[in-house]
N, C-alpha and C positions, 0 to 999 in steps of 0.2 A: 563466619559467624553462626553459631549453632541456632537451629530453629526452636521456638518455644513450643509449648504443649498446644497452644491454639493453632499455630501454623502446622504443626505435625498432623492435627486432626483436619484442617482446612484442606490441605494438599495431599491427604492420604491416598486418594485415587491416583494421583501421579506417583507417589512414593512407592506403591506396590508394584508399579511397573518396573520390571528389571532393567529396562533401557533407560529409565529416569533415575529412580531411587532418591535416596537423601542427597546424594552428591549433585545429582542432576537438578533437583529442586532447589538446592542452594544456589546453583549457578544461575538459575531463573531469577531468583530473588535478587541476585546481585546484577542482573543484566539491565542494560539501558537500551531501549528501543525507541526510535523516532518514526512517528507516522506523519507523512506529509499528505495532508488532506483528511478533514474529519467528515468525510461524506459517505457516499455508498459503500466504498471498500474500507475506509478508515473506521467506520462506525463499528462493524462486526469485529474487525481486527483488534480494535481498542478494547472491546468488551471481553473478548477471549483472552487477550494478554493480561488485562487486569485480573480477570478470574484465575488465571494461571500463576499470578504472583510476580510478574516482572516488576523489579524494584523501582525502575525510573522509566516513565513513559513520557515521551515528548509529543506534543500536538502541534501542528502548523496548519493554520487555515485563516484566512483574511475575511471570510464571509460570515454572515449572519444566518440563523436558521430561518428557512422559508417554508411556507405551507407545502408546496411541491416536494420538498425533500423528505417529508415524513412518510412517503410511500416505500422508501427503501433505506433511509439512513436512520437505522434502528436505535441509535444511541440518543437520538433527539425526540422529545415528546411534544404534544401539542402546547402545553403552556411555554415551551421554549421558543416559539415563533418570535423572531425579532431579537434574540439574544445571540451574542457571538458564539459560533459553533464550538470554539475551543472551550469556552466557559461551560457550555451546556454538556460537552463530552467529559470535561473534568469532573463535574458534579456527579455523573453517573459512575465514573471510575472510582471515585472515592466512596461512594455508596456500596459498590461491589467489594472493595478491599481498602479500607482507610490507610493501611500501611504503606501504600504505594505513593511515591512522589510523582506528581504530574507537573510538567513544565509546559507552559503554554506560550505559543507565539502567534499572536493575532495579527498575521501578515501573511502575504503570499511570497513564494521563494522567487528570488531573481538572482542574476549573476553576481550582484553586489552584496547579498546578504546570506546566501546559502552556505558558503564555507564556514562562517561563524556559527550558523545553527546546527549544522551536522557534527560539528567538531568532537563533542564528548560522547557520542553513541556508538554502540557496538554493531547495530544493524538498522538499516533504513527500509521503511515500508512506503512504496510509491502508491498512494491512494489518490492521486490527482486525476483530473477529468479532461486534460488538454495536452497536446503534444509539445508545445514549447516547455512545459514543466517536465514532462517525462524525459525529454532529451536533455535538459539541464541537469536532472537528478542523475541520469546515467553518467554524464560527462564528469560531474563532480565527484560521484563515487568511484569512477575508473581512476580519476587523477589523484584521489586521496586513498585509494585502495580500501574502500568502504563496502562491504556486502550490503546488497539490497535485494528487495523483491519487487518485481515489475507487475502490474496488474492493469488490465483494461476491460471494460464492458461495453456492450451496446445491443440493444434489443434483447435477444435471447442468448447472446454469445459472450463468452469470456476467454481471456488468454493470460497466462502468467509464466514467469520464468524467474530464476534466481541467479544473481551474479555474485561471484567471489573473484578476487584478483587471479588472473591466469586463465580464467574461462571466458566463454562468449559473453559479450555484453549486448545490451540492446541494440547498439548501432551495428553489431555485426549481423544482425537480422534485418533491422530497418536503419538504413544508412542516414536518412534525413527526414524531416517532417514532411508529411504528404502536402501536395499543392492544394490551394484553395479549391472548395467544392468537392474534393475527393472523398472525404469522410464527415458525416454529420455528427453532431454532438448528441448526448443522450437527451438533452432538452429539445432537440430537433427531431429526433428519430425515435425516442422512447427507450425504456428499459424495463424488463420485468424485475420488480423489486428484489425477488428471491435470488435472482442471478448475482446481485451485489454481495448477498450474505454468502453464497457459495464461494465466490472468489475471495472475499475478504477473510473468511476462515481458513482458506488454503494458505493465503498469505501469512496469517498468524501462525500456522503450523510450521511454516517454512522458518519463520523467525525463531520459534521455539526450538526446532531441530538444530538451527545453527548455534543457538546459545548453549545448549547441552553438548553439542559435538557428536550427536548420534543420528542415525537414519540417512537416507539418500535425499539430497536436496535436488531441486529442479535445475541442474547445472547442465549446460549444453543441451537443454530440452525446453521446448515451448510447449506448455500444456494448453490445449485448446478445447473448449466444450460448447455445446449447444444444448441449452436446457429445454427448448421446444421439443427436439427428438430425443433428448437425454442421451447424447453420444459424446464421448470423450475420446481424444487422440492426442498422441505426443509426437511432435516434430522433433527429430534429432538435429542439432545444430553443432557448430564447432566455431572456436574462435578464428576469426578472419585476420590473417596476417596483413591484409590491406585495410583493416578497419581504420577509419580516420582518428579514432581516439584511443584505441587499445591496441592497434597493430604495431608492427616493428618499426614503422616511420610515421608515427602519428602527424596528421596535418592540423588536428584541433588540439591546441596546447593551452588555451585560455578559455574561460567560460564566456558564453554569449547568450543573450535573450533573443529568442526567435519570436516573430509575429504569429498570432494565433491564426492557423488557416481555417477561418470560419467557413462553414458550408451554408450557402444561401437557400435554405429550405424554408417553407412557410408552413408552419405546424398547423394553423387553423385550416389553411386551405386543404391541407393533407387529411385532416380529420374530416372536414366535410365531403371530401371525395369518398373517403372510406364509408361514410354514412350511406352514400348513394347506392 
């Protein structure tokens, strides 16, 4: 479908890139990307994918906007507190680009609903904040051969990788969820808001590169950065033939919901100790 004059003007900075051009922009407009989690990572990813002109954006999140979210979840504004996150995010996307179709799922992903949710999308962005969801997203994407971007943040740190069929998956690096008390959540340990923006925009860039079929994706590579020191490093990985889900003899052949391995930290006590 040919772009109209308004679209040619709107996306002119993409079109003049020889790596994108009109053909690449048309692929973006026809693209279908699902963002699971409309929070710290999903917020910047959604904003940039909307600005880029992705034709269909799916948003999955069962939570409502909380005042504590506003420090990093830039798609939500103060008047949105108490509103479903997917509704708030959809409103901002449509303000950026009314041509985009936004499909919302006001629910969390579980083994019994994720297959139906991801079905019609080209690329999945994991913007979740808990290990059970991350392992579930990895497993369903491997089983259905769906490419996806993994992302995780905590304090000043971020990590991300991209999966496509035949390359290393999340379980090739992290075999199973960590035990209880091993890793705190952002609500327990804190996170610098800008770190979410840094990582979410990287995930959006990966999705766009996949859609246009150009550039080098983070395949068999785990990108790790620390914003406090502003240091970036890439860890080379490879597909593990013994991986329980993508290996030669997988032992995980059905989807499973894991228990959240919560960390028993006491935020108020930590804050008081830091004041001393």
